[in-house]
Structure formats: structure tokens, C-alpha cells
C-alpha positions as CSV (number, residue, x, y, z in Angstrom):
1,X,15.8,-2.3,-6.8
2,X,16.1,1.5,-7.1
3,X,15.1,3.6,-4.1
4,X,12.3,5.4,-6.0
5,X,8.6,5.2,-5.6
6,X,7.0,2.6,-7.9
7,X,5.1,3.9,-10.9
8,X,1.7,5.4,-10.5
9,X,-1.1,3.1,-11.6
10,X,-4.2,4.2,-13.4
11,X,-7.5,2.5,-12.3
12,X,-7.8,0.1,-9.4
13,X,-8.1,-3.5,-10.4
14,X,-11.7,-4.8,-10.7
15,X,-11.0,-8.0,-8.7
16,X,-9.4,-6.3,-5.6
17,X,-10.7,-8.2,-2.6
18,X,-10.8,-5.1,-0.4
19,X,-12.4,-2.8,-3.1
20,X,-15.5,-2.0,-1.0
21,X,-13.3,-1.0,2.0
22,X,-11.0,1.1,-0.2
23,X,-14.0,2.7,-1.8
24,X,-15.5,3.5,1.5
25,X,-12.2,5.0,2.9
26,X,-11.7,7.1,-0.2
27,X,-14.9,8.9,0.5
28,X,-14.8,9.1,4.3
29,X,-13.5,12.4,5.6
30,X,-10.1,12.0,7.4
31,X,-9.6,8.3,6.6
32,X,-6.9,8.9,4.0
33,X,-4.4,11.5,5.1
34,X,-2.0,13.2,2.6
35,X,1.6,13.5,3.9
36,X,2.0,9.9,5.0
37,X,1.8,6.4,3.5
38,X,-1.5,4.7,3.8
39,X,-2.3,1.1,2.8
40,X,-5.6,1.1,0.9
41,X,-5.8,-2.4,-0.3
42,X,-4.1,-5.7,-1.3
43,X,-4.6,-7.8,-4.4
44,X,-3.5,-11.1,-5.6
45,X,-2.9,-14.5,-4.1
46,X,-0.9,-15.6,-1.0
47,X,1.9,-16.5,-3.4
48,X,1.9,-13.3,-5.4
49,X,0.3,-10.5,-3.4
50,X,0.6,-6.8,-4.2
51,X,-0.3,-3.7,-2.2
52,X,-2.0,-0.5,-3.2
53,X,-0.5,2.4,-1.2
54,X,-1.5,6.1,-1.1
55,X,1.8,7.9,-1.1
56,X,2.7,11.1,0.8
57,X,2.2,13.0,-2.4
58,X,-1.3,11.7,-2.9
59,X,-0.6,9.2,-5.7
60,X,-1.7,5.5,-5.5
61,X,1.1,3.1,-6.3
62,X,1.2,-0.7,-6.5
63,X,4.1,-2.4,-4.7
64,X,5.3,-6.0,-4.2
65,X,7.8,-7.7,-2.0
66,X,11.3,-6.4,-2.6
67,X,10.1,-3.0,-3.8
68,X,11.2,0.2,-2.2
69,X,8.6,2.6,-0.7
70,X,9.9,5.9,0.7
71,X,13.3,4.5,1.4
72,X,12.0,1.3,3.1
73,X,12.1,-2.2,1.6
74,X,8.8,-4.1,1.4
75,X,9.4,-7.4,3.2
76,X,6.0,-9.0,3.2
77,X,2.4,-8.3,2.3
78,X,-0.6,-9.7,4.2
79,X,-4.2,-9.2,3.4
80,X,-4.5,-6.4,6.0
81,X,-1.0,-5.0,6.5
82,X,2.4,-4.4,4.9
83,X,5.8,-5.2,6.6
84,X,8.7,-2.9,5.7
85,X,12.3,-2.5,6.9
86,X,14.5,0.5,6.9
87,X,18.0,0.6,8.5
88,X,17.4,-2.7,10.2
89,X,14.1,-1.6,11.8
90,X,10.8,-3.1,10.9
91,X,7.7,-1.1,10.3
92,X,4.1,-2.2,9.9
93,X,1.7,-0.3,7.7
94,X,-1.8,-1.4,8.5
95,X,-5.0,-0.9,6.6
96,X,-7.1,2.0,8.0
97,X,-10.2,0.8,9.8
98,X,-13.4,2.0,8.2
């Protein structure tokens, strides 16, 4: 896959399991910080899970396993975190606590 940020999505899916959490965090001062990646939710089933990520630039993107996010490869998506790797090092992007 190309090393670009995935396309920006419009509205958040209605069936997102963490919609209440994401909605709460989006309105809580300091919970979502521009300038870094923030996992704001996951959607889908265990077999086909996607993640909603707030980018450094303030856009919300949807990513899946194998996609590139800021130069890192998305390796796995769990209900509350995202595993990525860059240059052989693994990174965990967890959901903010709200």
C-alpha cells in the first residue's frame, strides 16, 4: 500500500460500538490533541475490524490492517487499541480514557 494517509471520511458510522465514548471524548477539553495520532474508535467484527483515527492534522480517517498511517503499517486492530510497526519496531495506539 502507498505510504499516504487514508482518505478522510465524512460522517462516523451509526453502528460504531464506541460511539458514546468517541462522542464524549470529542467534547471533553484536552482529550483529543491535535499534532498526534489518536484512536477514537473501532468498528466492525473481529474478522473485519476498522479503526477511526484522528490524524496529526485534525482529520478523521478510517484504516484497516495493512494500511499505512503516518509511515507506520497497521498490523492489528483490537476493540481498544491499534498495533502498528515502523522500521521493525511495534507501537501501540490506545483509546483515550474518558
